C-alpha positions, 0 to 999 in steps of 0.5 A, a space after each residue: 306806793 302811796 304818791 304825795 304831791 307837795 306844792 311848796 316854794 320854800 326848797 329847804 321845807 320841800 326838800 325836807 318834807 320830801 326826805 321824810 315821807 320817802 323814808 317812810 316809803 312814799 313816792 314824792 313829786 315836788 312842785 315850787 310853783 302854784 300854777 304848776 302844782 295845780 297843773 300837776 294835780 289835775 293830770 296824775 292821780 295822787 293819794 294826798 297833796 301838801 299845799 303851802 298856802 303862800 305860793 307864787 303864781 297861784 295861792 294854796 287857797 285857790 288851788 284848794 278850792 280848785 281841786 275840791 270841787 274836782 277830786 276828794 282826795 285828802 289835802 292837807 294846808 301848810 302855813 307859815 302863819 298862825 292866825 286862826 282866820 287863814 286855818 278856817 279859811 282853808 278848812 271851810 275851802 275843803 281842806 282836810 286838815 292844816 299844820 302850821 310852820 315849823 313843825 315836826 317832820 314825825 307830825 307830818 308823816 303821822 297827819 299823812 298816813 292817818 289821812 290816807 288810811 281813812 281815805 283809803 277805807 272809806 273808797 274801798 268799804 263794800 257796804 250794802 246800801 243804806 239810807 237814812 231819811 229824815 224830814 227833807 234830808 236824804 243820806 245814801 251811805 253806799 252811794 255817799 249822796 246826799 239829797 235835801 229837797 230831792 236835789 243833791 248837795 255836794 259835801 266833802 268826805 269829812 262833811 259826809 262822815 260827820 253828816 252820816 256819824 251824827 244822823 246814824 244816832 239821831 239825838 245822841 250828842 257827840 263830843 268834839 273830841 269824839 268827832 274828831 277822834 273817828 273821823 280824822 283818826 287821830 287823837 294828839 295830833 290836830 286841834 278841835 276847831 276843825 270839827 267847828 269849822 266842818 260843822 259851820 260848812 255842813 249846816 250851810 249846805 243843809 240847813 234852811 237857816 244855819 243860825 237856827 238849824 233844823 238837823 245839827 244842834 250844839 249842845 253848849 259845853 259838850 258837843 253836836 246833836 242830830 235831830 
């Protein structure tokens, strides 16, 4: 049974999330305080964390940033705010996805299942070692490590997936819709700014000048191409 941690200070929302997830055969733990939520997440092995942004003790942004430095399990942000800046900030510090209140419980369950399924396939994949080397960039698919000028750089799960997909087919143009569907395993749920944010973070990590990228190029009105 997959284990989910919910960090949410609104008891009604937390209970609703817990009930729907348990009906779908997930084992669910709830914490209503940010500090306790972080402690619990560190001590136990969860398959996914549902993290509210506005929390007492420690906010969701700081929790997400701390956890992402220690683990790559899926993190789903929940926010009552509608501003894009909060969503972009959350994705920029390593969250896999976000959902804005109010949301349907069915949508929440669908996203949880999709992210866990995707993560399970990645960590259990028994593939032969495959290394892509382009100029000063080296991508090792077997160990899921990336090196730039011989120095390892740290990528989140989704950042690695995006980079590997793009680099595996150099000069091919990938639409945002295609990347979102194949990396996040979703079509109608979620939205395309998720891809844009992850591309921006990738550029910050692998490009010497992110404003004038050497590897990941934008094809205006279409998507992205790796050169």
